[in-house]
All heavy atoms as a GROMACS GRO file, in nm:
protein
  578
    1MET      N    1   5.920  -1.822  -4.814
    1MET     CA    2   5.816  -1.810  -4.706
    1MET      C    3   5.842  -1.683  -4.629
    1MET      O    4   5.957  -1.655  -4.585
    1MET     CB    5   5.834  -1.932  -4.612
    1MET     CG    6   5.717  -1.943  -4.513
    1MET     SD    7   5.712  -2.116  -4.457
    1MET     CE    8   5.683  -2.084  -4.289
    2PRO      N    9   5.740  -1.590  -4.607
    2PRO     CA   10   5.764  -1.464  -4.543
    2PRO      C   11   5.792  -1.477  -4.395
    2PRO      O   12   5.742  -1.575  -4.327
    2PRO     CB   13   5.631  -1.387  -4.570
    2PRO     CG   14   5.533  -1.490  -4.598
    2PRO     CD   15   5.598  -1.608  -4.653
    3GLN      N   16   5.865  -1.391  -4.341
    3GLN     CA   17   5.894  -1.387  -4.195
    3GLN      C   18   5.776  -1.325  -4.117
    3GLN      O   19   5.709  -1.233  -4.174
    3GLN     CB   20   6.024  -1.316  -4.175
    3GLN     CG   21   6.142  -1.382  -4.228
    3GLN     CD   22   6.179  -1.508  -4.147
    3GLN    OE1   23   6.156  -1.514  -4.029
    3GLN    NE2   24   6.224  -1.611  -4.215
    4LEU      N   25   5.767  -1.366  -3.995
    4LEU     CA   26   5.659  -1.310  -3.908
    4LEU      C   27   5.707  -1.171  -3.860
    4LEU      O   28   5.815  -1.160  -3.806
    4LEU     CB   29   5.637  -1.403  -3.789
    4LEU     CG   30   5.528  -1.352  -3.690
    4LEU    CD1   31   5.392  -1.347  -3.759
    4LEU    CD2   32   5.517  -1.451  -3.572
    5ASP      N   33   5.626  -1.070  -3.884
    5ASP     CA   34   5.662  -0.935  -3.844
    5ASP      C   35   5.631  -0.917  -3.686
    5ASP      O   36   5.510  -0.918  -3.653
    5ASP     CB   37   5.588  -0.830  -3.923
    5ASP     CG   38   5.624  -0.690  -3.896
    5ASP    OD1   39   5.738  -0.668  -3.837
    5ASP    OD2   40   5.548  -0.601  -3.927
    6THR      N   41   5.732  -0.901  -3.608
    6THR     CA   42   5.718  -0.884  -3.464
    6THR      C   43   5.748  -0.746  -3.418
    6THR      O   44   5.760  -0.727  -3.300
    6THR     CB   45   5.807  -0.984  -3.396
    6THR    OG1   46   5.948  -0.955  -3.426
    6THR    CG2   47   5.770  -1.126  -3.424
    7SER      N   48   5.749  -0.651  -3.505
    7SER     CA   49   5.790  -0.516  -3.468
    7SER      C   50   5.668  -0.451  -3.378
    7SER      O   51   5.711  -0.368  -3.299
    7SER     CB   52   5.815  -0.433  -3.589
    7SER     OG   53   5.702  -0.420  -3.657
    8THR      N   54   5.554  -0.485  -3.395
    8THR     CA   55   5.444  -0.432  -3.316
    8THR      C   56   5.413  -0.498  -3.186
    8THR      O   57   5.325  -0.456  -3.106
    8THR     CB   58   5.320  -0.407  -3.394
    8THR    OG1   59   5.282  -0.540  -3.438
    8THR    CG2   60   5.345  -0.324  -3.524
    9TRP      N   61   5.477  -0.611  -3.159
    9TRP     CA   62   5.442  -0.694  -3.041
    9TRP      C   63   5.475  -0.613  -2.915
    9TRP      O   64   5.398  -0.630  -2.820
    9TRP     CB   65   5.524  -0.820  -3.049
    9TRP     CG   66   5.461  -0.927  -3.143
    9TRP    CD1   67   5.378  -0.896  -3.245
    9TRP    CD2   68   5.484  -1.059  -3.141
    9TRP    NE1   69   5.347  -1.013  -3.314
    9TRP    CE2   70   5.415  -1.114  -3.251
    9TRP    CE3   71   5.566  -1.150  -3.063
    9TRP    CZ2   72   5.408  -1.254  -3.281
    9TRP    CZ3   73   5.566  -1.278  -3.093
    9TRP    CH2   74   5.493  -1.339  -3.202
   10PHE      N   75   5.582  -0.545  -2.909
   10PHE     CA   76   5.624  -0.476  -2.788
   10PHE      C   77   5.522  -0.374  -2.750
   10PHE      O   78   5.474  -0.365  -2.635
   10PHE     CB   79   5.760  -0.413  -2.801
   10PHE     CG   80   5.806  -0.336  -2.682
   10PHE    CD1   81   5.852  -0.404  -2.575
   10PHE    CD2   82   5.798  -0.200  -2.687
   10PHE    CE1   83   5.888  -0.339  -2.461
   10PHE    CE2   84   5.843  -0.127  -2.572
   10PHE     CZ   85   5.892  -0.199  -2.457
   11ILE      N   86   5.477  -0.295  -2.844
   11ILE     CA   87   5.378  -0.192  -2.815
   11ILE      C   88   5.240  -0.257  -2.779
   11ILE      O   89   5.177  -0.215  -2.689
   11ILE     CB   90   5.357  -0.098  -2.942
   11ILE    CG1   91   5.485  -0.026  -2.971
   11ILE    CG2   92   5.240  -0.012  -2.924
   11ILE    CD1   93   5.485   0.059  -3.096
   12THR      N   94   5.211  -0.366  -2.850
   12THR     CA   95   5.081  -0.434  -2.814
   12THR      C   96   5.083  -0.491  -2.675
   12THR      O   97   4.986  -0.472  -2.596
   12THR     CB   98   5.058  -0.551  -2.918
   12THR    OG1   99   5.056  -0.495  -3.049
   12THR    CG2  100   4.926  -0.615  -2.888
   13ILE      N  101   5.191  -0.549  -2.629
   13ILE     CA  102   5.203  -0.612  -2.498
   13ILE      C  103   5.204  -0.508  -2.393
   13ILE      O  104   5.145  -0.514  -2.289
   13ILE     CB  105   5.321  -0.707  -2.497
   13ILE    CG1  106   5.290  -0.829  -2.580
   13ILE    CG2  107   5.349  -0.749  -2.350
   13ILE    CD1  108   5.405  -0.919  -2.596
   14THR      N  109   5.279  -0.397  -2.419
   14THR     CA  110   5.296  -0.295  -2.310
   14THR      C  111   5.162  -0.213  -2.299
   14THR      O  112   5.139  -0.159  -2.190
   14THR     CB  113   5.412  -0.200  -2.351
   14THR    OG1  114   5.391  -0.146  -2.481
   14THR    CG2  115   5.545  -0.266  -2.342
   15THR      N  116   5.085  -0.204  -2.397
   15THR     CA  117   4.950  -0.140  -2.386
   15THR      C  118   4.849  -0.229  -2.321
   15THR      O  119   4.758  -0.186  -2.260
   15THR     CB  120   4.899  -0.081  -2.513
   15THR    OG1  121   4.897  -0.181  -2.611
   15THR    CG2  122   4.992   0.031  -2.561
   16MET      N  123   4.861  -0.357  -2.352
   16MET     CA  124   4.768  -0.459  -2.300
   16MET      C  125   4.780  -0.471  -2.151
   16MET      O  126   4.673  -0.478  -2.081
   16MET     CB  127   4.794  -0.594  -2.368
   16MET     CG  128   4.699  -0.700  -2.324
   16MET     SD  129   4.752  -0.863  -2.371
   16MET     CE  130   4.907  -0.881  -2.283
   17LEU      N  131   4.900  -0.474  -2.092
   17LEU     CA  132   4.909  -0.495  -1.940
   17LEU      C  133   4.846  -0.380  -1.860
   17LEU      O  134   4.764  -0.420  -1.777
   17LEU     CB  135   5.058  -0.508  -1.918
   17LEU     CG  136   5.125  -0.641  -1.972
   17LEU    CD1  137   5.272  -0.638  -1.938
   17LEU    CD2  138   5.057  -0.754  -1.901
   18PRO      N  139   4.873  -0.256  -1.892
   18PRO     CA  140   4.794  -0.156  -1.811
   18PRO      C  141   4.647  -0.160  -1.828
   18PRO      O  142   4.568  -0.132  -1.745
   18PRO     CB  143   4.851  -0.022  -1.856
   18PRO     CG  144   4.979  -0.053  -1.926
   18PRO     CD  145   4.965  -0.195  -1.976
   19THR      N  146   4.602  -0.198  -1.953
   19THR     CA  147   4.463  -0.197  -1.982
   19THR      C  148   4.392  -0.303  -1.894
   19THR      O  149   4.290  -0.292  -1.843
   19THR     CB  150   4.436  -0.221  -2.135
   19THR    OG1  151   4.504  -0.117  -2.206
   19THR    CG2  152   4.292  -0.224  -2.163
   20LEU      N  153   4.461  -0.430  -1.891
   20LEU     CA  154   4.406  -0.545  -1.815
   20LEU      C  155   4.413  -0.503  -1.664
   20LEU      O  156   4.312  -0.534  -1.588
   20LEU     CB  157   4.485  -0.667  -1.840
   20LEU     CG  158   4.461  -0.736  -1.975
   20LEU    CD1  159   4.558  -0.847  -1.989
   20LEU    CD2  160   4.321  -0.776  -1.991
   21TYR      N  161   4.507  -0.432  -1.627
   21TYR     CA  162   4.520  -0.390  -1.486
   21TYR      C  163   4.406  -0.293  -1.451
   21TYR      O  164   4.337  -0.311  -1.343
   21TYR     CB  165   4.649  -0.327  -1.454
   21TYR     CG  166   4.667  -0.272  -1.323
   21TYR    CD1  167   4.688  -0.358  -1.206
   21TYR    CD2  168   4.648  -0.140  -1.291
   21TYR    CE1  169   4.699  -0.310  -1.084
   21TYR    CE2  170   4.659  -0.093  -1.162
   21TYR     CZ  171   4.684  -0.170  -1.058
   21TYR     OH  172   4.696  -0.130  -0.928
   22LEU      N  173   4.377  -0.203  -1.534
   22LEU     CA  174   4.264  -0.107  -1.517
   22LEU      C  175   4.126  -0.173  -1.514
   22LEU      O  176   4.041  -0.148  -1.432
   22LEU     CB  177   4.272   0.006  -1.617
   22LEU     CG  178   4.389   0.103  -1.600
   22LEU    CD1  179   4.385   0.201  -1.716
   22LEU    CD2  180   4.366   0.178  -1.470
   23ILE      N  181   4.116  -0.268  -1.607
   23ILE     CA  182   3.980  -0.341  -1.610
   23ILE      C  183   3.964  -0.419  -1.482
   23ILE      O  184   3.852  -0.420  -1.427
   23ILE     CB  185   3.979  -0.430  -1.736
   23ILE    CG1  186   3.972  -0.348  -1.866
   23ILE    CG2  187   3.868  -0.528  -1.728
   23ILE    CD1  188   3.986  -0.423  -1.994
   24MET      N  189   4.070  -0.488  -1.436
   24MET     CA  190   4.052  -0.564  -1.314
   24MET      C  191   4.026  -0.478  -1.190
   24MET      O  192   3.947  -0.503  -1.105
   24MET     CB  193   4.178  -0.651  -1.283
   24MET     CG  194   4.195  -0.767  -1.382
   24MET     SD  195   4.049  -0.876  -1.381
   24MET     CE  196   4.051  -0.932  -1.214
   25GLN      N  197   4.088  -0.361  -1.186
   25GLN     CA  198   4.060  -0.263  -1.075
   25GLN      C  199   3.921  -0.217  -1.085
   25GLN      O  200   3.854  -0.201  -0.975
   25GLN     CB  201   4.162  -0.150  -1.082
   25GLN     CG  202   4.303  -0.187  -1.052
   25GLN     CD  203   4.322  -0.240  -0.918
   25GLN    OE1  204   4.259  -0.185  -0.824
   25GLN    NE2  205   4.400  -0.348  -0.898
   26LEU      N  206   3.868  -0.187  -1.195
   26LEU     CA  207   3.728  -0.141  -1.199
   26LEU      C  208   3.631  -0.250  -1.163
   26LEU      O  209   3.529  -0.223  -1.102
   26LEU     CB  210   3.705  -0.092  -1.350
   26LEU     CG  211   3.765   0.038  -1.384
   26LEU    CD1  212   3.748   0.066  -1.531
   26LEU    CD2  213   3.712   0.147  -1.297
   27LYS      N  214   3.668  -0.370  -1.202
   27LYS     CA  215   3.577  -0.485  -1.160
   27LYS      C  216   3.579  -0.504  -1.007
   27LYS      O  217   3.476  -0.529  -0.942
   27LYS     CB  218   3.613  -0.611  -1.237
   27LYS     CG  219   3.571  -0.609  -1.377
   27LYS     CD  220   3.579  -0.754  -1.437
   27LYS     CE  221   3.520  -0.752  -1.571
   27LYS     NZ  222   3.371  -0.748  -1.568
   28LEU      N  223   3.694  -0.499  -0.954
   28LEU     CA  224   3.711  -0.522  -0.811
   28LEU      C  225   3.643  -0.405  -0.733
   28LEU      O  226   3.595  -0.418  -0.621
   28LEU     CB  227   3.851  -0.530  -0.767
   28LEU     CG  228   3.919  -0.659  -0.816
   28LEU    CD1  229   4.071  -0.659  -0.786
   28LEU    CD2  230   3.853  -0.780  -0.744
   29LEU      N  231   3.651  -0.288  -0.784
   29LEU     CA  232   3.592  -0.168  -0.726
   29LEU      C  233   3.435  -0.185  -0.710
   29LEU      O  234   3.378  -0.139  -0.614
   29LEU     CB  235   3.623  -0.047  -0.809
   29LEU     CG  236   3.578   0.093  -0.751
   29LEU    CD1  237   3.654   0.116  -0.628
   29LEU    CD2  238   3.600   0.194  -0.852
   30ASN      N  239   3.377  -0.255  -0.801
   30ASN     CA  240   3.233  -0.273  -0.800
   30ASN      C  241   3.186  -0.390  -0.722
   30ASN      O  242   3.062  -0.406  -0.703
   30ASN     CB  243   3.178  -0.290  -0.949
   30ASN     CG  244   3.191  -0.161  -1.022
   30ASN    OD1  245   3.185  -0.048  -0.966
   30ASN    ND2  246   3.208  -0.162  -1.153
   31MET      N  247   3.276  -0.466  -0.671
   31MET     CA  248   3.241  -0.584  -0.586
   31MET      C  249   3.199  -0.542  -0.454
   31MET      O  250   3.252  -0.447  -0.390
   31MET     CB  251   3.358  -0.685  -0.578
   31MET     CG  252   3.373  -0.758  -0.713
   31MET     SD  253   3.501  -0.881  -0.704
   31MET     CE  254   3.434  -0.990  -0.586
   32ASN      N  255   3.106  -0.610  -0.393
   32ASN     CA  256   3.060  -0.585  -0.256
   32ASN      C  257   3.134  -0.693  -0.163
   32ASN      O  258   3.119  -0.811  -0.175
   32ASN     CB  259   2.907  -0.607  -0.237
   32ASN     CG  260   2.834  -0.500  -0.312
   32ASN    OD1  261   2.885  -0.388  -0.318
   32ASN    ND2  262   2.723  -0.525  -0.362
   33TYR      N  263   3.209  -0.643  -0.068
   33TYR     CA  264   3.280  -0.727   0.019
   33TYR      C  265   3.207  -0.737   0.149
   33TYR      O  266   3.130  -0.646   0.187
   33TYR     CB  267   3.422  -0.672   0.048
   33TYR     CG  268   3.510  -0.680  -0.069
   33TYR    CD1  269   3.538  -0.564  -0.146
   33TYR    CD2  270   3.560  -0.801  -0.114
   33TYR    CE1  271   3.629  -0.570  -0.258
   33TYR    CE2  272   3.645  -0.809  -0.221
   33TYR     CZ  273   3.678  -0.687  -0.289
   33TYR     OH  274   3.758  -0.697  -0.403
   34TYR      N  275   3.233  -0.843   0.218
   34TYR     CA  276   3.165  -0.864   0.347
   34TYR      C  277   3.228  -0.765   0.448
   34TYR      O  278   3.350  -0.750   0.460
   34TYR     CB  279   3.192  -1.006   0.402
   34TYR     CG  280   3.158  -1.027   0.546
   34TYR    CD1  281   3.026  -1.028   0.587
   34TYR    CD2  282   3.258  -1.034   0.643
   34TYR    CE1  283   2.994  -1.047   0.720
   34TYR    CE2  284   3.223  -1.052   0.775
   34TYR     CZ  285   3.090  -1.055   0.817
   34TYR     OH  286   3.063  -1.074   0.946
   35ARG      N  287   3.143  -0.695   0.522
   35ARG     CA  288   3.198  -0.597   0.616
   35ARG      C  289   3.163  -0.658   0.759
   35ARG      O  290   3.051  -0.698   0.786
   35ARG     CB  291   3.126  -0.463   0.604
   35ARG     CG  292   3.159  -0.398   0.484
   35ARG     CD  293   3.104  -0.259   0.473
   35ARG     NE  294   3.135  -0.200   0.344
   35ARG     CZ  295   3.104  -0.081   0.305
   35ARG    NH1  296   3.032  -0.006   0.390
   35ARG    NH2  297   3.143  -0.035   0.191
   36PRO      N  298   3.268  -0.668   0.845
   36PRO     CA  299   3.240  -0.725   0.980
   36PRO      C  300   3.139  -0.632   1.050
   36PRO      O  301   3.139  -0.508   1.034
   36PRO     CB  302   3.378  -0.727   1.044
   36PRO     CG  303   3.462  -0.628   0.967
   36PRO     CD  304   3.402  -0.622   0.828
   37PRO      N  305   3.070  -0.689   1.150
   37PRO     CA  306   2.981  -0.605   1.228
   37PRO      C  307   3.050  -0.505   1.317
   37PRO      O  308   3.170  -0.525   1.352
   37PRO     CB  309   2.903  -0.706   1.314
   37PRO     CG  310   2.978  -0.833   1.310
   37PRO     CD  311   3.066  -0.828   1.181
   38LEU      N  312   2.984  -0.397   1.334
   38LEU     CA  313   3.044  -0.294   1.411
   38LEU      C  314   3.059  -0.346   1.561
   38LEU      O  315   2.971  -0.404   1.607
   38LEU     CB  316   2.964  -0.170   1.416
   38LEU     CG  317   2.944  -0.105   1.275
   38LEU    CD1  318   2.844   0.015   1.288
   38LEU    CD2  319   3.076  -0.050   1.226
   39THR      N  320   3.174  -0.309   1.623
   39THR     CA  321   3.200  -0.351   1.757
   39THR      C  322   3.116  -0.254   1.846
   39THR      O  323   3.102  -0.133   1.820
   39THR     CB  324   3.345  -0.340   1.792
   39THR    OG1  325   3.396  -0.209   1.767
   39THR    CG2  326   3.426  -0.441   1.710
   40LYS      N  327   3.069  -0.312   1.962
   40LYS     CA  328   2.990  -0.228   2.054
   40LYS      C  329   3.090  -0.148   2.142
   40LYS      O  330   3.196  -0.196   2.178
   40LYS     CB  331   2.912  -0.324   2.143
   40LYS     CG  332   2.800  -0.387   2.072
   40LYS     CD  333   2.716  -0.472   2.155
   40LYS     CE  334   2.607  -0.538   2.080
   40LYS     NZ  335   2.523  -0.620   2.161
   41ASN      N  336   3.048  -0.030   2.172
   41ASN     CA  337   3.127   0.059   2.252
   41ASN      C  338   3.104   0.018   2.397
   41ASN      O  339   2.990   0.024   2.446
   41ASN     CB  340   3.082   0.200   2.233
   41ASN     CG  341   3.175   0.300   2.305
   41ASN    OD1  342   3.262   0.260   2.382
   41ASN    ND2  343   3.150   0.424   2.275
   42PRO      N  344   3.207  -0.028   2.472
   42PRO     CA  345   3.186  -0.071   2.611
   42PRO      C  346   3.147   0.043   2.699
   42PRO      O  347   3.093   0.020   2.811
   42PRO     CB  348   3.322  -0.129   2.651
   42PRO     CG  349   3.419  -0.075   2.556
   42PRO     CD  350   3.343  -0.038   2.431
   43ASN      N  351   3.179   0.166   2.668
   43ASN     CA  352   3.139   0.284   2.748
   43ASN      C  353   2.995   0.318   2.738
   43ASN      O  354   2.940   0.386   2.825
   43ASN     CB  355   3.227   0.404   2.711
   43ASN     CG  356   3.371   0.376   2.734
   43ASN    OD1  357   3.409   0.303   2.817
   43ASN    ND2  358   3.456   0.448   2.662
   44LEU      N  359   2.930   0.264   2.639
   44LEU     CA  360   2.785   0.290   2.620
   44LEU      C  361   2.702   0.205   2.709
   44LEU      O  362   2.716   0.086   2.699
   44LEU     CB  363   2.746   0.272   2.473
   44LEU     CG  364   2.600   0.303   2.439
   44LEU    CD1  365   2.573   0.448   2.454
   44LEU    CD2  366   2.578   0.258   2.297
   45GLN      N  367   2.633   0.270   2.802
   45GLN     CA  368   2.554   0.187   2.898
   45GLN      C  369   2.406   0.190   2.854
   45GLN      O  370   2.352   0.298   2.824
   45GLN     CB  371   2.568   0.240   3.036
   45GLN     CG  372   2.704   0.218   3.092
   45GLN     CD  373   2.720   0.284   3.238
   45GLN    OE1  374   2.627   0.341   3.288
   45GLN    NE2  375   2.834   0.269   3.292
   46ILE      N  376   2.349   0.077   2.850
   46ILE     CA  377   2.206   0.061   2.810
   46ILE      C  378   2.131   0.026   2.933
   46ILE      O  379   2.161  -0.076   3.004
   46ILE     CB  380   2.190  -0.044   2.704
   46ILE    CG1  381   2.264  -0.003   2.580
   46ILE    CG2  382   2.041  -0.060   2.672
   46ILE    CD1  383   2.259  -0.106   2.469
   47HIS      N  384   2.040   0.104   2.971
   47HIS     CA  385   1.955   0.080   3.089
   47HIS      C  386   1.829   0.004   3.051
   47HIS      O  387   1.745   0.053   2.977
   47HIS     CB  388   1.914   0.209   3.155
   47HIS     CG  389   2.037   0.287   3.206
   47HIS    ND1  390   2.112   0.250   3.317
   47HIS    CD2  391   2.100   0.400   3.157
   47HIS    CE1  392   2.210   0.329   3.335
   47HIS    NE2  393   2.207   0.423   3.240
   48ASN      N  394   1.819  -0.125   3.090
   48ASN     CA  395   1.713  -0.208   3.049
   48ASN      C  396   1.600  -0.191   3.158
   48ASN      O  397   1.621  -0.188   3.273
   48ASN     CB  398   1.750  -0.349   3.040
   48ASN     CG  399   1.834  -0.374   2.923
   48ASN    OD1  400   1.830  -0.303   2.818
   48ASN    ND2  401   1.915  -0.482   2.928
   49ASN      N  402   1.476  -0.181   3.114
   49ASN     CA  403   1.364  -0.190   3.202
   49ASN      C  404   1.340  -0.330   3.234
   49ASN      O  405   1.387  -0.420   3.165
   49ASN     CB  406   1.245  -0.123   3.132
   49ASN     CG  407   1.259   0.021   3.113
   49ASN    OD1  408   1.336   0.083   3.183
   49ASN    ND2  409   1.183   0.071   3.016
   50TYR      N  410   1.263  -0.351   3.337
   50TYR     CA  411   1.227  -0.486   3.388
   50TYR      C  412   1.156  -0.564   3.273
   50TYR      O  413   1.184  -0.677   3.250
   50TYR     CB  414   1.153  -0.484   3.515
   50TYR     CG  415   1.100  -0.615   3.556
   50TYR    CD1  416   1.186  -0.708   3.605
   50TYR    CD2  417   0.966  -0.652   3.543
   50TYR    CE1  418   1.144  -0.835   3.651
   50TYR    CE2  419   0.927  -0.781   3.577
   50TYR     CZ  420   1.012  -0.876   3.632
   50TYR     OH  421   0.969  -0.991   3.669
   51GLN      N  422   1.070  -0.493   3.210
   51GLN     CA  423   0.986  -0.559   3.108
   51GLN      C  424   1.070  -0.593   2.982
   51GLN      O  425   1.038  -0.686   2.907
   51GLN     CB  426   0.873  -0.470   3.068
   51GLN     CG  427   0.772  -0.455   3.176
   51GLN     CD  428   0.700  -0.323   3.173
   51GLN    OE1  429   0.737  -0.232   3.095
   51GLN    NE2  430   0.591  -0.312   3.249
   52GLN      N  431   1.174  -0.524   2.953
   52GLN     CA  432   1.259  -0.554   2.841
   52GLN      C  433   1.340  -0.680   2.860
   52GLN      O  434   1.370  -0.748   2.772
   52GLN     CB  435   1.351  -0.432   2.809
   52GLN     CG  436   1.280  -0.312   2.753
   52GLN     CD  437   1.377  -0.199   2.733
   52GLN    OE1  438   1.484  -0.191   2.786
   52GLN    NE2  439   1.329  -0.101   2.647
   53SER      N  440   1.380  -0.695   2.985
   53SER     CA  441   1.470  -0.809   3.006
   53SER      C  442   1.391  -0.939   3.039
   53SER      O  443   1.447  -1.048   3.039
   53SER     CB  444   1.568  -0.779   3.126
   53SER     OG  445   1.490  -0.762   3.239
   54LYS      N  446   1.260  -0.929   3.066
   54LYS     CA  447   1.181  -1.039   3.105
   54LYS      C  448   1.119  -1.108   2.983
   54LYS      O  449   1.059  -1.040   2.900
   54LYS     CB  450   1.070  -0.999   3.203
   54LYS     CG  451   0.984  -1.118   3.246
   54LYS     CD  452   0.888  -1.068   3.350
   54LYS     CE  453   0.793  -1.186   3.391
   54LYS     NZ  454   0.692  -1.138   3.489
   55TRP      N  455   1.135  -1.236   2.962
   55TRP     CA  456   1.076  -1.305   2.864
   55TRP      C  457   0.975  -1.402   2.911
   55TRP      O  458   1.009  -1.479   3.002
   55TRP     CB  459   1.181  -1.380   2.777
   55TRP     CG  460   1.265  -1.293   2.696
   55TRP    CD1  461   1.374  -1.224   2.738
   55TRP    CD2  462   1.238  -1.254   2.560
   55TRP    NE1  463   1.426  -1.146   2.637
   55TRP    CE2  464   1.350  -1.168   2.528
   55TRP    CE3  465   1.143  -1.286   2.460
   55TRP    CZ2  466   1.358  -1.109   2.398
   55TRP    CZ3  467   1.157  -1.230   2.339
   55TRP    CH2  468   1.257  -1.139   2.308
   56THR      N  469   0.861  -1.416   2.858
   56THR     CA  470   0.762  -1.508   2.901
   56THR      C  471   0.710  -1.592   2.781
   56THR      O  472   0.720  -1.544   2.670
   56THR     CB  473   0.642  -1.442   2.965
   56THR    OG1  474   0.577  -1.358   2.867
   56THR    CG2  475   0.678  -1.363   3.091
   57LYS      N  476   0.666  -1.711   2.810
   57LYS     CA  477   0.615  -1.793   2.707
   57LYS      C  478   0.467  -1.804   2.717
   57LYS      O  479   0.410  -1.812   2.830
   57LYS     CB  480   0.674  -1.935   2.714
   57LYS     CG  481   0.815  -1.950   2.681
   57LYS     CD  482   0.854  -2.091   2.679
   57LYS     CE  483   1.003  -2.098   2.636
   57LYS     NZ  484   1.058  -2.238   2.636
   58ILE      N  485   0.402  -1.799   2.613
   58ILE     CA  486   0.257  -1.807   2.613
   58ILE      C  487   0.218  -1.936   2.546
   58ILE      O  488   0.252  -1.962   2.438
   58ILE     CB  489   0.191  -1.691   2.541
   58ILE    CG1  490   0.228  -1.554   2.604
   58ILE    CG2  491   0.038  -1.708   2.528
   58ILE    CD1  492   0.182  -1.437   2.531
   59TYR      N  493   0.154  -2.021   2.629
   59TYR     CA  494   0.109  -2.153   2.568
   59TYR      C  495  -0.034  -2.152   2.528
   59TYR      O  496  -0.122  -2.104   2.600
   59TYR     CB  497   0.138  -2.258   2.675
   59TYR     CG  498   0.275  -2.284   2.708
   59TYR    CD1  499   0.336  -2.228   2.824
   59TYR    CD2  500   0.357  -2.356   2.631
   59TYR    CE1  501   0.471  -2.242   2.851
   59TYR    CE2  502   0.491  -2.379   2.662
   59TYR     CZ  503   0.545  -2.322   2.766
   59TYR     OH  504   0.674  -2.342   2.798
   60LEU      N  505  -0.060  -2.201   2.418
   60LEU     CA  506  -0.199  -2.209   2.366
   60LEU      C  507  -0.267  -2.334   2.427
   60LEU      O  508  -0.181  -2.441   2.453
   60LEU     CB  509  -0.202  -2.221   2.212
   60LEU     CG  510  -0.152  -2.089   2.144
   60LEU    CD1  511  -0.155  -2.111   1.994
   60LEU    CD2  512  -0.240  -1.970   2.181
   61PRO      N  513  -0.387  -2.338   2.456
   61PRO     CA  514  -0.459  -2.454   2.505
   61PRO      C  515  -0.445  -2.571   2.408
   61PRO      O  516  -0.443  -2.549   2.280
   61PRO     CB  517  -0.592  -2.416   2.538
   61PRO     CG  518  -0.620  -2.297   2.455
   61PRO     CD  519  -0.482  -2.228   2.435
   62TYR      N  520  -0.447  -2.697   2.453
   62TYR     CA  521  -0.438  -2.806   2.365
   62TYR      C  522  -0.570  -2.809   2.280
   62TYR      O  523  -0.676  -2.769   2.331
   62TYR     CB  524  -0.432  -2.941   2.441
   62TYR     CG  525  -0.304  -2.960   2.508
   62TYR    CD1  526  -0.300  -2.963   2.653
   62TYR    CD2  527  -0.184  -2.962   2.436
   62TYR    CE1  528  -0.176  -2.984   2.715
   62TYR    CE2  529  -0.060  -2.982   2.503
   62TYR     CZ  530  -0.058  -2.990   2.643
   62TYR     OH  531   0.065  -3.001   2.704
   63SER      N  532  -0.552  -2.850   2.163
   63SER     CA  533  -0.686  -2.867   2.077
   63SER      C  534  -0.759  -2.981   2.137
   63SER      O  535  -0.709  -3.074   2.189
   63SER     CB  536  -0.645  -2.887   1.935
   63SER     OG  537  -0.565  -3.007   1.917
   64GLN      N  538  -0.891  -2.976   2.114
   64GLN     CA  539  -0.976  -3.082   2.159
   64GLN      C  540  -0.944  -3.214   2.092
   64GLN      O  541  -0.921  -3.211   1.971
   64GLN     CB  542  -1.119  -3.043   2.137
   64GLN     CG  543  -1.164  -2.922   2.226
   64GLN     CD  544  -1.309  -2.894   2.198
   64GLN    OE1  545  -1.371  -2.945   2.110
   64GLN    NE2  546  -1.357  -2.796   2.274
   65LEU      N  547  -0.949  -3.321   2.176
   65LEU     CA  548  -0.918  -3.439   2.112
   65LEU      C  549  -1.034  -3.490   2.022
   65LEU      O  550  -1.149  -3.477   2.053
   65LEU     CB  551  -0.898  -3.548   2.223
   65LEU     CG  552  -0.783  -3.525   2.311
   65LEU    CD1  553  -0.783  -3.621   2.431
   65LEU    CD2  554  -0.654  -3.542   2.232
   66GLN      N  555  -0.999  -3.545   1.911
   66GLN     CA  556  -1.098  -3.588   1.821
   66GLN      C  557  -1.142  -3.728   1.864
   66GLN      O  558  -1.060  -3.820   1.894
   66GLN     CB  559  -1.040  -3.604   1.676
   66GLN     CG  560  -1.004  -3.464   1.620
   66GLN     CD  561  -0.950  -3.475   1.485
   66GLN    OE1  562  -0.918  -3.582   1.432
   66GLN    NE2  563  -0.926  -3.358   1.419
   67GLN      N  564  -1.273  -3.740   1.874
   67GLN     CA  565  -1.332  -3.869   1.906
   67GLN      C  566  -1.354  -3.957   1.787
   67GLN      O  567  -1.412  -3.906   1.695
   67GLN     CB  568  -1.455  -3.854   1.990
   67GLN     CG  569  -1.413  -3.776   2.121
   67GLN     CD  570  -1.533  -3.773   2.219
   67GLN    OE1  571  -1.632  -3.831   2.190
   67GLN    NE2  572  -1.516  -3.702   2.323
   68CYS      N  573  -1.324  -4.082   1.798
   68CYS     CA  574  -1.344  -4.173   1.684
   68CYS      C  575  -1.491  -4.225   1.672
   68CYS      O  576  -1.561  -4.239   1.764
   68CYS     CB  577  -1.254  -4.294   1.696
   68CYS     SG  578  -1.076  -4.245   1.694
   0.00000   0.00000   0.00000
């Protein structure tokens, strides 16, 4: 019964590891990660007009009641 030739295993494994590492790095490079929202600058002052800060509700009139 012939013996298993293991002479090329070292080269195969040592080339496989960097290749897998590079493939994973390329895949991770193409992923989109969540980016936290930008923090507001406290030194930036926003001057609001009266109309910008005021909110009003507009109510529509009731629909006419249906008579039976």
